[in-house]
N, C-alpha and C positions, 0 to 999 in steps of 0.2 A: 503494500500499500504506500503510495506517495505520501510524503509529509504534508503536501498541499491539501490532501483529502481527508486528514485527520480532524475529527470534531474537537476543536480546542477547548471548548467549555467542558466537554467530558474529560479531556485530557487534564485540565487544571484540576477538576474535582478528584479524579483518580490519583494524580500526583500528590494532592493535598492529603488525601487519606493515607497514602503511602508514607508521606512525610510525618503523619501524626503518630506512627509507631514509635518514633524516637521519644517524644515528650511523654507518651504514655508509659513507655518502658522506664523512663527516668523518675517521672512524678508520682505514678500510682502507688508504689509501695512505700513512699516516704512515711505515710501516717502508721505504717505497721513495723517501723524500725524497732520499737520497744518490744513488740511481740516476738519478732524474729530473734532479737537478742535474748528474750527469755527462753525461747524454745532451744536455742543453741547454747545456753548457758554461757553467755558472753555479754558484752556491753555494746552500746549503740555506737561508739567510736569504731569498733571493729566491723559492725554492720556496715558502716560508711564506706569501708574498703570495696564493697560490692558495687558502689557507684564509681569509685576510682578505677577498678578493673574494668568497668563498662566503658568509661572514657578512653581508657588505653586501647581497649579492643576496637573502638570506633576509629580512633585515629590510625592504628595499623591496618585495620580492615580496608579502609578506603584506599590505602597505598596499594594493597593487594588487588582490589577490584578495578582500579584505574586502567591498567594495561588490559585486563580482561574484557571490559566493556568496549575499549577500542578495537580489540581483535575479534571478538565473538558477537559483537552487537550488544544492545542494552538488555534484551528480554531474558535470555538464558542465564546469564550470570545472576540477574536479579531474582530469578525464580530459585536457583540453587541457593542463594544467600538467604532467602526467606524460609527454605527448608531447613537450613542450619539454624536460623533463629527460632523456628517452632520447636524442633527438638530440644534446643538448649532451654527454652522457657519451660517446657515439660520437666526436663531435668531439675531446674531450680526449684519447682514445686515439690520434687521428690528428694531434695538435699537433706543429707543427714548431719552436716556440719557447716559451720560458716565458711571454713576453707573450700569445701565442695562448692558452695553457692559462689564465692568469689571467682572461681575457676569457670563455672558455668555461665556467670554473667559476662565474662570475657568473650566466650564463645557465642553468647547471644548477641553481643555487640559486633562480633566478626560477621555474623549473618546479617544483621540489621544494617550494617554499613553499606551493603550493596545498594540498598534503597537510596541512600543519600548520594551516591555517586551516580547511579543510573538516572535518578530524577533530575539532577543538575545537567547531566549530559543530554538528556531527552529535551529539556528546555533549549539547550544550545543548538540542538538538531533542528528544532521545529521553528524557533523564534529568531528573527534578525536581532542584531545586537541592541538596537534602540528600543525594542519592545521586550527585551528579556527582563528588565528591572520591573515592569508592570507585570509580567508573568509570575516572577518571584513573589511580588507582593500579593497577587491573587492566591498563590499557593499558601502562603502564610496566613491569609484569611481563613482558607479551609482548615488548615492544621491547627489554627489558633484555638479551635474548639477544644483540642485535646488537653493543654495545659489548664484550661478552665475546669474542664470536667474531671480531669485525672485524680486530683485528691479526694474529691467527693465520691468517685467510682471506688477508689481504694478504701476509703472509710466504710462505704456500703458492703463491700465484700468481707472486710474485716469484722464488722458488726454482725452480719448475718451468716458468715461461713468462717474464714480464716485467711490469713496472709497467703496461703498456698493458692487459694482461688483466684488471686490476682494474676499469677503467672499462667494458670489454666485459661483465663480470659484472654491474656495476651496471646497465647498460642492459637486460640479460636480466632481471634481478630486477624492475626497474620495469615492464618489459612484462608479467611474470607478475602483478604487483600490479594493473596497469591492467585486465587480462583479468578477474580476480576482481571488481573494482569494476564493470566493465561488465555482467557477467552476473548478479551476485548482490547488489549493493548498491542497495536501493530509494532513491528520492529522499526525504529527510526534511525538507527546507525548504520554505517557501512561496515560489512564484514571484511577482515583483513587476514584470512586463514593463511595466506601465503607467507606472512611474516611470522618468524618463530619467536616465541617469548624467551629471549635470552637476557640474562641478568644485566649484561653490558648495555644492551639496547634499552631495556626498560630504565635502568639507572640514568643512562644518557638522556632519554626523554624527559624524565623528572628533573634533571639537572638543567635541561634546555628551558623548561617551563620556569623553573625556580629562578634562572637568571633573567628572565623577562621582567624589566622593571615595572611594567604596568601591572602585571600579575603580583609581583611581590609586594609592592607598596600598597595596593588596594586591598589585597589579601590581608596583609598584617593589619591594616586600619580596621577592616571589617571584622577580622578575627578577634582582635584585642576588644573591640566595642561589643562584640557578641558575648564575650566571656563575662561581662557584667551580669548577663542573665544568671549565669551559674554562681557568681558571687552572691547573688540574692538567694538562689535556690539553696546553696550550702549554708547560708545564714538564717534562712526564714524560720525554721523549726525552733531554733534557739530563741530568736528575737521575739516571736509571737507566742509560742507555747511556754517557754521557760522564763524569759525576762518579763514580759508583759502578763503572763499566766492566763492567756486566752484559751477558750475551749476549742476543741478540734473542729467542731462545726464552724466557728467563727474563722479559724485559721483556714479552713477550706474555702470558705467565702472570700476572704482576703486574697487567697492565692489565685482564684478565679478572676477576681476584679482586677488584680494587677496584670494577669495575663491578657485581660481584655485591652489594656493599653497598648500591647503590641499589635493586636487586631486593629484597634482605632487608628494607629499611626500607619499600618500597612494599607489600610484602606484609603486613607487620605493620599498616601504615596502613590497608590494606583491611579488615582484621579489626577494628581498633579503632573505625573510623568507624561500624560497626553499633551500637556501644554508647556511643560518646563523641562529642559534638559536634565536628565537624571543625575549628572555629575554636580550640577549646580545645587540640586536639592540635597545631595549628599554633603557639600561643603557647609551649607547652612544648618543641616541636622546635626552635624558633628559638634558645632559650637553650641547649639542648644543643649545636647547631651552633656557636654562638658560643664556648661553653666549650671544645669540642674544638679549634677553630681557634686561639684564643688560647693555649691550653695547649701545643699542639705547636710554635707559632711560638716561644714562650719556650724550650721544650725544645731546639730545634734551634738557636736562637741561641747558647745557652751550651754546646752540644755540636755544633759544626759537622761533626765527623767521626762523628757518631753512626751506628751500623749501618743499612743500608737497611731492615731489617725494621721498625724503629721508624717510618720514613717511611711504610711500607706500612700499619701499623696506623693511623696518623693520618689518612691518606686513606680508608681503609675506614671508620673512625668518621664522618668528615665526609660521606662518600657515603651512609652509612646514615641519617644525620640529614636528608639532603636528600630521602630517600625519603618522609619525613613531611611535609617542609616544602613541596616544590614542588607536588604535587597538590592539597593544601588551599588554597594561596595561589591557584592558577588557579581552583578552584571559587569561592572567595570573591570574586575579582575580577569574575567573569562573572555572579554571582548576580542583580545588578539588570537583566539584560538578556534580552529574548526576541526581539523584532522586529529589533533591530540586533545580534544576537548574532554575526553573521559580521564585522561592522566591529569589534566589541569584541574578538572572537578575534584578529583581524588586528592591531589595535593592541597588544594584549597581547603577541603573538609578535614584533611588530617591536621593541617596547621591549626584550623579553628578548634577542633576538639582537643589537640595537644595543649593549646594555651588555656583552653577551658579547664582540663584536668589539672594543669599546673596552679590556677587560680583557686580551684576547689581545695587542693591540697594545702595551699598557703592558708585559706580560711580555716581549715580544720586544725592547722598547727598553731593558729593564732589565738592568743587568750582574749576572747570577746566577752566584754561586760555591758554592751549596750549596742545600739544599731550603728555606732560611730565606726566600728571596724568595718562593717559592710559599705557603708557610704565612702569612707576613706579609700578603701580598695577601689570602689567604682570611680572615684575622682582621679586616682592614679592612672587607671586603665583608660579613661576617657581622654585624659591629657596625652597619654602615649599614643592613642589612636589619632588624635589631632595631628601629632607630630608627623606620623606616617602618611597621613593625607596630604599635609603640606609638602612632604617629600615627593609624593606621587604628582602633585600639580607641577612641581619643579623639574622632576627628572623623567616621568613616564612619557613614553613615546606614543 
């Protein structure tokens, strides 16, 4: 099927549902950390390593799938990856120790990473560069429902079943997505079976992509900015459940409300890219992002006992700004590539998740006694992202 004949509305919905697997896998089991720790006779800090191993698996998995989707097309590697994800999710439900679960979460991420690479590559196949930012924004609108609903879904399964039911649900959800892809998604990539996958060639392709200044600076700007989300995710349970002593129901509502900020920003970004050049939107958005992060870090520093509603407002403002920042940064970083779009997408995703894993590790090792640690980390990240965006403006070709 020609790419011109693809129903792009259906494609956006399908890729959005595929992308939703990521936030569901990350966010759904957070309310069950204490129960998982109790079952495995450990503490919640060790349970948090299941999230760290997931991020590591996502980063490494994308590097593996990048050359595969360039050589064999998008569909076959995607289906194989989803099969690995499904088996690992079921394995998590049957884990008998926290160590076993950490390993299985790694393999769950290896499988799930195929969707991240393939989805980005498919957008690159189907849309022209000027329309990709809007396409990424629309996908984020669809997948944005996942982080809103995930904690509530997780709490529901925990209350009426147990934490293991969450992983059975993820396996069923991924099976449904795989079925839709198998029956309804056409192949959008070009097959290159004649090219053997040799380490020297694969590493050479990645090095060539990495050396591209447009790719490097925009990827670093977008990845660092995106990691602010994970600074929030890693801190949210402590801030709202422990520090402010809110109920899990209120926490789920706040988590969903803040996630809607990303949806709000993505929606407006999709509208603006019709009339305003997406790079210009990105440059304004990164300044707003930095301004919000710095302002609220200062506010919380001088008012450590500030009501939690102010913290929610700050996170919502930052999430909304990210809705303008992240889609445009991805589109800009991938603009130079056509034939190696799979490798470029994989390296982009690997750097993004690698930085996010580092940020969550730093948050976990930092002694936090208020929301200041979270906002201060966000401020440092936002300033760093702004610096890379400035370098992109100066040096990118």
